[in-house]
C-alpha positions as CSV (number, residue, x, y, z in Angstrom):
1,M,48.3,113.2,84.3
2,R,47.0,110.9,81.6
3,R,45.4,112.8,78.7
4,V,43.7,111.6,75.5
5,G,43.2,113.4,72.2
6,A,40.5,111.8,69.9
7,D,39.6,112.9,66.4
8,I,36.7,111.6,64.3
9,G,37.5,111.7,60.6
10,G,35.4,110.8,57.6
11,T,37.0,107.3,57.3
12,F,39.0,106.7,60.5
13,T,38.8,107.7,64.2
14,D,42.2,108.4,65.7
15,L,43.3,108.6,69.3
16,I,46.4,109.2,71.4
17,L,46.8,108.5,75.1
18,V,49.8,110.3,76.7
19,D,51.2,110.0,80.2
20,D,52.5,113.5,80.9
21,A,54.7,112.2,83.8
22,T,56.7,109.8,81.6
23,G,56.0,110.9,78.0
24,A,54.9,107.3,77.2
25,F,52.1,107.2,74.7
26,T,49.8,104.7,73.0
27,V,47.9,105.3,69.7
28,A,44.8,103.7,68.3
29,K,42.9,103.8,65.0
30,S,39.6,102.4,64.0
31,L,37.0,102.8,61.2
32,T,34.6,105.6,61.9
33,T,31.0,104.5,62.7
34,P,28.9,107.1,60.8
35,E,25.6,106.1,62.3
36,D,26.9,106.7,65.8
37,P,30.3,108.4,65.8
38,S,30.6,108.1,69.6
39,L,30.9,104.3,69.3
40,A,34.2,104.6,67.4
41,V,35.5,107.0,70.1
42,E,34.7,104.4,72.8
43,T,36.3,101.6,70.7
44,V,39.7,103.4,70.3
45,L,39.7,104.7,73.9
46,V,39.1,101.2,75.4
47,D,41.7,99.7,73.0
48,A,44.4,102.3,73.8
49,A,43.8,102.2,77.5
50,A,44.1,98.4,77.5
51,R,47.4,98.4,75.5
52,H,48.7,101.3,77.7
53,G,48.0,99.2,80.8
54,V,45.4,101.5,82.4
55,T,41.7,101.6,82.7
56,P,39.5,104.5,81.4
57,A,38.9,105.4,85.0
58,E,42.7,106.3,85.3
59,I,42.5,108.8,82.4
60,D,42.3,112.4,83.6
61,Q,41.3,114.3,80.5
62,V,39.8,113.7,77.0
63,I,39.9,116.3,74.3
64,H,37.8,115.7,71.3
65,G,37.4,117.0,67.7
66,T,34.5,116.2,65.5
67,T,33.1,116.8,62.0
68,L,29.6,116.5,63.4
69,V,28.6,120.1,62.8
70,T,30.0,120.3,59.3
71,N,28.3,117.0,58.3
72,A,25.0,118.2,59.8
73,I,25.1,121.3,57.6
74,I,26.1,119.5,54.4
75,E,23.5,116.7,54.9
76,R,20.9,119.2,56.2
77,K,20.3,117.2,59.3
78,G,19.8,120.0,61.8
79,A,16.7,121.4,63.5
80,R,13.7,122.9,61.7
81,T,14.7,126.5,62.0
82,A,13.0,129.9,61.5
83,L,14.5,133.3,61.1
84,L,13.3,136.6,62.6
85,A,14.8,139.5,60.7
86,T,14.3,143.3,60.6
87,A,11.2,144.1,58.4
88,G,12.2,144.1,54.8
89,F,15.3,142.1,55.2
90,R,14.3,138.5,55.6
91,D,15.6,137.6,52.2
92,A,19.1,139.0,52.8
93,I,20.5,135.5,53.4
94,E,19.3,134.3,50.0
95,I,20.2,137.5,48.1
96,G,23.7,137.3,49.6
97,R,26.2,139.6,47.9
98,E,24.9,139.0,44.4
99,I,28.3,137.7,43.3
100,R,28.6,135.2,40.5
101,F,31.6,133.1,41.5
102,E,31.6,131.5,38.1
103,L,30.8,134.3,35.7
104,Y,30.0,132.3,32.5
105,D,28.3,129.2,34.0
106,I,24.6,129.5,33.0
107,D,23.7,126.6,35.2
108,L,25.4,128.2,38.3
109,E,24.4,126.4,41.4
110,L,24.0,128.5,44.6
111,P,23.9,127.1,48.1
112,D,20.4,126.6,49.4
113,P,19.7,128.7,52.5
114,I,19.3,126.6,55.6
115,V,16.0,128.4,56.4
116,P,13.4,128.2,53.6
117,R,11.6,131.4,52.7
118,Y,8.3,130.4,54.3
119,L,10.1,130.2,57.7
120,R,11.8,133.6,57.3
121,F,9.8,136.5,58.9
122,D,9.9,140.3,58.8
123,V,9.7,141.7,62.4
124,P,8.6,145.3,62.8
125,Q,11.8,146.9,64.2
126,R,14.6,149.2,63.0
127,T,17.9,150.2,64.6
128,L,20.1,152.7,62.8
129,A,23.8,152.3,62.2
130,D,24.6,154.4,65.3
131,G,22.5,152.2,67.5
132,T,19.6,154.6,67.9
133,A,16.0,153.2,67.4
134,L,14.1,154.3,64.3
135,E,11.2,151.9,65.0
136,A,10.5,150.2,68.3
137,L,10.3,146.4,68.4
138,D,6.7,145.1,68.2
139,V,7.0,142.6,71.1
140,A,3.3,141.5,70.8
141,Y,4.0,140.5,67.2
142,V,7.0,138.4,68.2
143,E,5.0,136.6,70.9
144,R,2.2,135.8,68.4
145,L,4.7,134.6,65.9
146,A,6.6,132.4,68.4
147,A,3.3,130.7,69.4
148,E,2.5,129.9,65.8
149,L,6.0,128.6,65.1
150,A,5.9,126.3,68.2
151,E,2.6,124.9,67.1
152,A,3.9,124.3,63.6
153,G,6.8,122.2,64.9
154,V,9.6,124.7,64.6
155,D,12.4,123.7,66.9
156,A,14.8,126.6,66.7
157,V,14.8,130.3,66.0
158,A,17.6,132.6,64.8
159,I,17.2,136.3,65.5
160,A,19.3,138.7,63.5
161,F,18.3,142.4,63.4
162,L,20.0,145.2,61.5
163,H,22.9,146.8,63.4
164,A,22.4,144.6,66.5
165,Y,26.2,144.5,66.9
166,I,25.9,148.1,68.0
167,N,22.7,147.9,70.0
168,P,21.5,144.4,71.0
169,D,18.5,145.5,73.0
170,D,15.8,144.5,70.4
171,E,17.4,141.1,69.9
172,L,17.4,140.5,73.7
173,A,13.8,141.6,74.0
174,A,12.8,139.4,71.1
175,R,14.5,136.4,72.7
176,E,12.7,137.0,75.9
177,A,9.4,137.3,74.1
178,V,9.9,133.9,72.3
179,R,10.9,132.3,75.6
180,R,7.7,133.5,77.3
181,V,5.4,131.7,74.9
182,A,7.7,128.9,73.6
183,P,10.1,128.0,76.5
184,G,11.4,124.9,74.8
185,M,12.5,126.7,71.7
186,R,16.2,126.9,71.0
187,I,17.2,130.5,70.2
188,S,20.4,132.2,68.9
189,I,20.8,135.9,68.6
190,S,23.4,137.5,66.3
191,S,24.6,140.0,68.9
192,E,25.9,137.0,71.0
193,V,27.0,134.6,68.3
194,V,28.8,137.1,66.1
195,P,28.4,140.8,67.1
196,E,30.1,142.0,64.0
197,L,29.3,144.2,61.0
198,R,28.0,142.7,57.7
199,E,24.4,141.6,58.0
200,F,24.5,138.7,55.5
201,E,27.4,136.9,57.1
202,R,26.2,137.7,60.6
203,T,22.8,136.3,59.9
204,S,24.2,133.2,58.2
205,T,26.4,132.4,61.1
206,T,23.6,132.8,63.6
207,I,21.4,130.5,61.6
208,V,24.1,127.8,61.4
209,N,24.6,128.1,65.2
210,V,21.1,127.4,66.2
211,Y,20.5,124.9,63.4
212,V,23.1,122.5,64.7
213,Q,22.6,123.2,68.4
214,G,20.2,120.4,69.2
215,R,22.2,117.8,67.3
216,T,25.4,118.9,69.0
217,E,23.9,118.7,72.4
218,E,22.5,115.2,71.7
219,Y,25.9,114.0,70.4
220,L,28.0,115.4,73.2
221,T,25.6,114.2,75.8
222,E,25.6,110.7,74.3
223,L,29.4,110.7,74.0
224,Q,29.9,111.8,77.6
225,Q,27.5,109.1,78.8
226,R,29.2,106.5,76.7
227,L,32.6,107.4,78.2
228,A,31.1,107.4,81.7
229,R,29.8,103.8,81.1
230,V,33.3,102.5,80.4
231,G,34.6,104.2,83.6
232,F,35.9,107.6,82.4
233,A,35.3,110.3,85.1
234,G,37.8,112.9,84.1
235,V,37.6,116.3,82.4
236,F,36.0,116.4,78.9
237,R,36.9,119.2,76.5
238,L,36.2,120.1,72.8
239,M,38.6,121.6,70.2
240,L,37.4,124.9,68.6
241,S,38.0,125.9,65.0
242,A,40.4,128.7,66.1
243,G,42.7,126.3,67.9
244,G,41.6,126.6,71.5
245,I,39.7,124.2,73.6
246,A,36.4,124.8,75.5
247,T,34.0,123.1,77.9
248,P,31.1,121.1,76.6
249,E,28.8,123.8,77.9
250,T,30.5,126.5,75.8
251,A,30.5,124.2,72.8
252,M,26.8,123.4,73.1
253,R,26.0,127.1,73.3
254,F,28.2,128.0,70.3
255,P,28.4,124.8,68.2
256,V,29.2,126.9,65.1
257,R,32.7,127.2,66.6
258,L,33.2,123.5,66.2
259,L,33.0,123.5,62.4
260,E,36.7,122.9,61.8
261,S,37.7,121.4,65.2
262,G,39.3,118.3,63.8
263,P,41.4,119.9,61.1
264,A,42.5,122.6,63.6
265,A,44.1,120.0,65.7
266,G,46.2,118.8,62.8
267,A,47.6,122.2,62.2
268,L,48.5,122.7,65.8
269,A,50.2,119.3,65.8
270,A,52.3,120.3,62.8
271,A,53.2,123.6,64.5
272,H,54.2,121.7,67.7
273,H,56.3,119.1,66.0
274,G,57.9,121.7,63.7
275,A,58.9,123.9,66.7
276,A,60.3,120.9,68.5
277,A,62.4,120.1,65.5
278,G,63.6,123.7,65.1
279,V,61.5,124.4,62.0
280,S,59.2,127.4,62.7
281,D,58.0,127.9,59.1
282,L,56.4,125.0,57.3
283,L,53.4,123.7,55.3
284,S,51.2,121.3,57.2
285,F,49.8,118.4,55.0
286,D,47.2,116.2,56.6
287,L,45.8,113.5,54.3
288,G,43.2,111.1,55.6
289,G,40.6,108.9,54.0
290,T,38.2,111.6,52.9
291,T,40.0,115.0,52.6
292,A,43.4,116.6,52.3
293,K,44.1,119.7,54.4
294,F,47.0,122.2,54.1
295,A,47.8,125.0,56.5
296,V,50.7,127.5,56.6
297,I,52.7,127.6,59.8
298,I,54.7,130.8,60.3
299,D,56.9,131.5,63.3
300,G,55.6,128.4,65.0
301,E,51.9,129.4,64.7
302,P,49.2,128.5,62.1
303,L,47.7,131.4,60.3
304,T,44.2,132.3,61.3
305,A,41.2,133.9,59.6
306,S,37.9,135.4,60.8
307,E,35.6,133.9,58.1
308,F,35.2,130.8,56.0
309,E,32.6,129.0,54.0
310,V,30.8,125.7,54.6
311,D,29.0,123.4,52.2
312,R,30.5,124.9,49.1
313,R,28.8,123.9,45.9
314,Y,32.1,124.3,44.0
315,R,35.0,123.3,46.3
316,F,37.5,125.8,45.0
317,K,35.1,128.7,44.4
318,K,34.8,131.4,47.0
319,G,31.2,132.5,47.3
320,S,29.8,129.1,46.5
321,G,29.2,128.2,50.2
322,L,27.5,129.5,53.3
323,P,29.5,132.2,55.0
324,V,30.4,131.7,58.6
325,K,32.1,134.5,60.6
326,I,34.1,132.7,63.3
327,G,37.7,132.5,64.2
328,V,39.3,129.6,62.3
329,I,42.8,128.2,61.6
330,E,43.3,129.2,58.0
331,M,43.6,126.1,55.7
332,I,42.5,124.8,52.4
333,E,40.6,121.5,52.4
334,I,39.9,119.5,49.2
335,G,38.0,116.3,48.5
336,A,41.1,114.1,48.1
337,G,41.9,111.2,50.3
338,G,42.4,107.5,50.5
339,G,38.7,106.9,49.9
340,S,38.4,109.3,46.9
341,I,36.7,107.5,44.1
342,A,38.3,107.2,40.6
343,R,36.3,107.1,37.4
344,V,36.5,107.8,33.7
345,D,34.1,110.6,32.7
346,S,31.9,111.0,29.6
347,L,34.8,112.7,27.8
348,G,37.1,109.7,28.5
349,L,39.1,111.6,31.1
350,L,40.3,110.2,34.4
351,R,38.7,111.9,37.4
352,V,39.5,111.3,41.1
353,G,37.2,112.6,43.9
354,P,35.8,114.7,45.5
355,D,33.3,112.0,46.4
356,S,34.6,109.4,48.8
357,A,33.8,105.8,49.7
358,G,34.3,106.9,53.4
359,A,34.3,104.2,56.1
360,D,31.1,102.5,54.8
361,P,31.5,100.8,52.4
362,G,35.1,102.1,52.0
363,P,37.6,101.2,49.3
364,V,37.2,97.9,47.5
365,C,40.2,96.5,49.2
366,Y,38.6,96.8,52.6
367,G,36.2,94.0,51.6
368,L,33.2,95.7,53.2
369,G,31.1,96.0,50.0
370,G,32.8,98.8,48.1
371,T,32.7,98.4,44.4
372,Q,34.3,101.6,43.0
373,P,38.1,102.0,42.8
374,T,39.7,104.5,45.2
375,V,43.1,106.1,45.8
376,T,43.8,103.5,48.5
377,D,43.1,100.7,46.0
378,A,45.5,102.3,43.6
379,D,48.2,102.6,46.3
380,L,47.8,98.9,47.1
381,V,48.1,97.9,43.5
382,L,51.2,100.0,43.1
383,G,52.9,98.1,45.9
384,Y,53.1,101.0,48.3
385,L,50.9,99.2,50.9
386,D,51.4,95.8,52.3
387,P,48.0,93.9,52.2
388,G,48.9,92.0,55.3
389,Y,50.2,94.9,57.4
390,F,47.4,97.5,57.1
391,L,46.8,98.9,60.6
392,G,49.6,96.8,61.8
393,G,48.0,93.6,60.5
394,R,44.7,94.1,62.3
395,M,43.0,94.6,58.9
396,S,43.8,92.6,55.7
397,L,43.4,94.3,52.3
398,D,42.0,92.5,49.2
399,L,44.6,93.1,46.5
400,E,42.8,91.1,43.9
401,G,39.6,92.9,44.5
402,A,41.3,96.3,44.1
403,R,43.1,95.1,40.9
404,Q,39.8,93.9,39.4
405,A,37.9,97.2,40.2
406,I,40.7,99.3,38.6
407,A,40.9,97.0,35.6
408,D,37.1,97.1,35.0
409,R,36.4,100.8,35.7
410,V,39.6,102.6,34.8
411,A,42.2,100.5,33.0
412,A,39.9,99.0,30.3
413,P,38.1,102.3,29.4
414,L,41.5,104.0,29.1
415,G,43.3,101.1,27.3
416,L,46.0,100.9,30.0
417,S,47.5,98.2,32.1
418,V,46.2,98.0,35.7
419,E,49.4,99.4,37.1
420,A,49.5,102.3,34.7
421,A,45.9,103.1,35.5
422,A,46.7,102.9,39.2
423,W,49.6,105.3,38.7
424,G,47.3,107.7,36.9
425,I,45.0,107.7,39.9
426,H,47.8,108.1,42.4
427,Q,49.5,110.9,40.4
428,S,46.2,112.7,39.6
429,V,45.4,113.1,43.2
430,N,49.0,114.2,43.9
431,E,48.8,117.0,41.4
432,S,45.3,118.1,42.6
433,M,46.7,118.4,46.1
434,A,49.9,120.2,45.0
435,N,47.9,122.7,42.9
436,A,45.6,123.5,45.8
437,A,48.5,123.9,48.2
438,R,50.4,126.1,45.9
439,V,47.5,128.5,45.4
440,H,46.8,128.5,49.1
441,V,50.5,129.3,50.1
442,L,50.9,132.0,47.4
443,E,47.7,133.8,48.3
444,R,49.2,134.2,51.8
445,G,52.3,135.9,50.5
446,R,54.6,132.9,50.9
447,D,56.7,130.8,48.5
448,P,55.9,127.1,48.7
449,R,59.4,126.3,47.5
450,G,60.8,127.6,50.8
451,L,58.5,125.7,53.1
452,P,59.3,122.2,54.4
453,V,56.2,119.9,54.2
454,F,55.2,118.3,57.4
455,V,53.1,115.2,56.5
456,F,50.8,113.1,58.6
457,G,47.4,111.4,58.4
458,G,46.8,107.8,57.4
459,A,47.3,108.4,53.7
460,G,49.7,111.4,53.9
461,P,53.1,109.7,54.0
462,V,52.2,107.6,51.0
463,H,51.7,110.7,48.9
464,G,53.8,113.3,50.7
465,F,57.0,112.8,48.7
466,R,55.4,113.3,45.3
467,V,53.4,116.3,46.6
468,A,56.5,117.9,48.1
469,R,58.4,117.4,44.9
470,A,55.6,118.9,42.8
471,L,55.6,122.0,45.1
472,G,59.4,122.3,44.9
473,A,59.7,122.0,48.7
474,P,63.2,121.4,50.1
475,T,62.3,118.7,52.6
476,L,59.5,116.4,53.8
477,I,59.1,115.8,57.5
478,A,57.3,112.6,58.7
479,P,56.9,112.3,62.4
480,F,56.9,109.1,64.4
481,G,53.3,107.7,64.4
482,A,52.4,110.0,61.5
483,G,49.1,108.1,60.9
484,V,47.5,109.5,64.1
485,M,49.8,112.5,64.9
486,S,47.1,115.0,64.3
487,T,45.7,114.0,67.7
488,V,48.7,115.6,69.4
489,G,47.2,118.9,68.4
490,F,44.4,118.4,70.9
491,L,47.0,118.0,73.7
492,V,48.9,121.2,73.0
493,A,45.9,123.6,72.7
494,P,45.1,126.0,75.5
495,L,41.7,126.7,76.9
496,A,40.8,129.8,74.8
497,F,38.0,131.8,73.4
498,D,37.9,134.7,71.0
499,F,35.7,137.8,71.0
500,V,34.8,140.4,68.4
501,R,32.9,143.7,68.5
502,S,32.3,145.9,65.5
503,W,32.7,149.7,66.0
504,P,33.7,151.5,62.8
505,A,35.9,154.5,63.6
506,P,38.5,156.6,61.7
507,L,42.0,156.3,63.1
508,D,42.7,160.1,62.9
509,T,39.8,161.0,65.2
510,L,39.6,157.8,67.2
511,D,38.1,157.9,70.7
512,W,40.9,156.0,72.4
513,D,39.1,155.8,75.7
514,H,36.1,154.1,74.0
515,A,38.4,151.7,72.2
516,E,40.1,150.8,75.4
517,A,36.8,150.3,77.1
518,L,35.6,148.0,74.3
519,L,38.7,145.9,74.4
520,A,38.7,145.7,78.2
521,D,35.1,144.6,78.2
522,M,35.9,141.7,75.9
523,E,38.9,140.8,78.1
524,R,36.6,140.8,81.2
525,E,34.3,138.4,79.3
526,G,37.2,136.2,78.5
527,V,38.3,136.0,82.1
528,E,34.7,135.0,83.1
529,V,34.6,132.2,80.5
530,L,38.1,130.8,81.3
531,V,37.7,131.1,85.1
532,S,34.5,129.2,84.9
533,S,36.4,126.5,83.0
534,G,39.0,126.1,85.7
535,V,41.8,128.5,84.7
536,E,43.4,130.7,87.3
537,P,43.0,134.4,86.6
538,D,46.8,135.1,86.8
539,Q,47.3,132.4,84.1
540,I,45.1,134.2,81.5
541,T,46.6,136.2,78.7
542,H,44.9,138.4,76.1
543,T,45.8,139.2,72.5
544,R,44.4,142.3,71.0
545,E,43.8,142.8,67.2
546,A,41.8,145.1,64.9
547,D,40.3,144.7,61.5
548,M,41.5,147.8,59.5
549,R,41.4,149.2,56.0
550,Y,42.0,152.3,54.0
551,A,39.0,154.5,54.1
552,G,36.6,153.5,51.3
553,Q,37.8,150.0,50.8
554,G,35.3,147.1,51.0
555,H,37.3,144.7,53.2
556,E,39.8,144.7,56.0
557,I,43.0,143.1,57.1
558,R,43.8,142.0,60.7
559,V,46.4,144.0,62.5
560,P,47.9,143.6,66.0
561,W,46.7,146.4,68.3
562,P,49.5,148.1,70.2
563,V,49.4,148.9,73.9
564,S,50.3,152.5,73.3
565,K,47.6,154.9,72.3
566,D,49.5,156.2,69.3
567,A,48.0,156.5,65.8
568,A,51.5,156.5,64.2
569,T,52.3,153.1,65.8
570,V,48.9,151.7,64.6
571,R,49.5,153.0,61.0
572,A,53.0,151.5,60.9
573,A,51.5,148.1,62.0
574,F,48.8,148.3,59.4
575,E,51.2,149.3,56.6
576,A,53.6,146.5,57.5
577,E,50.9,143.9,57.2
578,Y,49.3,145.4,54.1
579,E,52.7,145.4,52.3
580,R,53.4,141.8,53.4
581,L,50.1,140.7,51.9
582,Y,50.0,142.7,48.7
583,G,53.6,143.7,48.0
584,R,52.8,147.5,48.1
585,L,51.0,150.2,50.1
586,G,47.8,152.0,49.2
587,P,47.8,155.6,47.9
588,E,49.8,158.0,50.1
589,G,47.8,160.1,52.5
590,V,44.6,158.0,52.5
591,A,43.1,157.8,56.0
592,L,42.7,154.5,57.9
593,E,39.6,153.2,59.6
594,T,39.0,150.4,62.1
595,I,35.9,148.3,61.6
596,S,36.1,145.5,64.2
597,W,38.0,144.9,67.4
598,R,39.2,141.5,68.6
599,V,40.4,139.8,71.7
600,Q,41.6,136.3,72.2
601,S,41.7,135.2,75.8
602,S,43.8,132.1,76.5
603,G,44.9,130.0,79.4
604,P,48.4,128.4,79.6
605,R,49.4,126.3,76.7
606,P,50.0,122.6,77.7
607,T,53.2,120.9,76.8
608,V,53.7,117.4,75.5
609,A,57.0,115.6,75.4
610,L,56.5,112.2,73.8
611,E,58.9,109.4,74.8
612,V,59.4,107.4,71.6
613,T,60.4,103.8,72.4
614,G,61.6,102.4,69.1
615,E,64.1,99.5,69.0
616,A,67.3,100.4,67.1
617,G,68.5,97.6,65.0
618,D,68.3,96.1,61.5
619,A,65.3,98.0,60.1
620,L,65.3,96.3,56.7
621,K,62.2,94.0,56.5
622,G,62.8,92.9,52.9
623,E,61.8,94.0,49.4
624,R,58.6,94.2,47.4
625,Q,57.7,95.3,43.9
626,A,56.6,98.9,43.8
627,W,55.9,101.3,41.0
628,H,58.5,104.0,40.2
629,P,58.0,105.5,36.7
630,E,61.6,106.9,36.8
631,L,62.9,103.4,37.0
632,G,60.6,102.0,34.3
633,G,57.7,100.8,36.4
634,L,57.6,98.0,39.0
635,T,60.9,97.8,40.8
636,A,62.2,95.8,43.8
637,T,62.0,98.3,46.6
638,P,63.5,98.0,50.1
639,V,60.9,98.0,52.9
640,Y,61.9,99.3,56.3
641,D,60.5,98.9,59.8
642,R,59.8,102.4,61.1
643,Y,60.1,101.3,64.7
644,R,63.8,100.2,64.2
645,L,64.9,103.4,62.4
646,A,66.6,105.1,65.4
647,P,68.0,108.7,65.4
648,G,70.9,108.9,62.9
649,A,69.6,106.2,60.6
650,R,69.8,107.0,56.9
651,I,68.0,105.5,54.0
652,E,68.1,106.1,50.2
653,G,65.2,106.2,47.8
654,P,63.4,104.4,46.4
655,A,62.2,103.0,49.8
656,I,59.1,102.2,51.7
657,V,58.9,102.8,55.5
658,E,56.1,101.0,57.3
659,E,54.5,101.7,60.7
660,R,51.2,100.4,62.0
661,E,49.0,103.5,61.0
662,S,50.7,104.7,57.9
663,T,53.4,104.0,55.2
664,L,56.0,106.5,53.9
665,V,57.1,106.2,50.3
666,I,60.4,107.8,49.3
667,G,60.8,108.1,45.5
668,P,64.0,107.7,43.5
669,G,66.4,110.5,44.2
670,G,65.2,111.2,47.7
671,S,67.0,110.4,50.9
672,G,66.0,110.3,54.5
673,V,67.6,110.7,57.9
674,V,66.0,110.2,61.4
675,D,66.5,113.2,63.6
676,E,66.9,113.1,67.4
677,R,63.1,113.3,67.9
678,W,62.5,110.3,65.6
679,N,61.2,112.4,62.8
680,L,62.1,111.1,59.4
681,V,63.4,114.1,57.4
682,V,63.4,113.4,53.7
683,T,65.4,115.5,51.2
684,V,63.3,115.9,48.1
685,A,65.6,115.9,45.0
């Protein structure tokens, strides 16, 4: 079987084509086409197929990850959407939790609700917390309202009633009422999108889902048609934020689950390569042209969460974005990448990012019209990049243009040489990334000094050594083909879907039969989804978990749910996880309660065994001047050909190791050895 993984990033679109029978693979990389992202996918697919010696018609499967949903929310390019809420609660999404994430900022900026107030409506209806009806749904009111909305040009409706996670009847009835009078209206109901306690987050997630549904359908339809035009007739799948893959139909129904699809693949790729190299605990570091992403891998699996925020006003401030309650691989993402723009602010301080030059116009050195200096421009000026070997020589970089931009906009205002200013840009972004990674790892109860850093992405290897050193990490691992290795994550992800149901219940008096029925119902639903996607029933596995807390607490932790119906076993599992996270247990004798129940249903996990075909030999290409402050600045630095560094090869820093899609920089004091899987393992002094 020949399979393809394709990832659209903010600056570049990456692709890998693998022949499972032989392990032979071909990679491709091209600038992203923001106006029509599917064009870049077509470009890299055709390029990779031609160099692999096959046609698109001979490819069996394409798995894709995209930032389309995230970008549509950030840019507010979704459908004109209305909200139907329980009477008296239409403003819950704007009131939120009334938390000031920056206590002393008098100009605090809050995220704008996707649905403006004039399109939020109170619907006569009330369901109590136990699922009983206090006030019946006024169906006639919903029908009149739906007709008015359709006439006013509203394209989509989100329906989120109080306690619909317990009793969805009113949401189902409201959806049918809207369909009767406005059959072309897109509708999402909270009891299907996220049947989970907490009205604010549930409503926000439902709105996001229907807001991007139309745009997602258009994009996926166009992409599939474009692939068909070049001859592809195989299976097309999408990566989900939680690390599974799904059919286009499932993705179109629940596009909110695509929010972190691209970054999820990177974390899975790091876990896969780490496990193959015998490293089960590590820190994944993916640095592209627009963002840097870190994920903690423990026991060969990335950590996951059930909620995150999109479109944050303040990138590091929890509560400054729109909450979305979906399963997601837990990571921190910051606005730092090769395209991050450097400037001197009004206080005379150097600032780098979070705004990016992206693919259009891109860094100054791309020669596509960019005028503001970026991290890539700085890396070029410092000698880390070869202007004639970017993307393997398929793209030339303008060194003089990069020098001039840094000289005019950074060096002159700061009174520095061009090289010193470029180093300031380079090291500033390194420290920003290291600080973010350190906080992320520590908040998950881990010590960054004990985790090897697995680095990939087009810009990752250039910065990986300095970031790893700042973290105190013992080693840096750079895989073969690091510039596009995140795409491997698409090929090791199983068909999977996760389900959740909220049913608050105290552990001491738990109705075990009801809990079993709830979990079994979600497993049945999982089987239906996966079987319809082509998975055999006997290949499906289920993972059960529960969100639990001490009685009276405001939030929960996720705990594996045991097979045995034993409260003592459940309490032991809860206490073990609680102590791991917080270093202590709660007050003795406090009761436990379960809030939500979770099931992840998965098909078999695919395997990928890449056959690296480097050519062992003299890997030294020559020397060039590169900046190493420990050695006094510009220093003659050996440059090695990555494709000739066979297993067992050793190099000493400072050194530069080049491959077509990325460049690894090893600083003074570091040393590297190529392992049997062609990973370059660098000891960070």
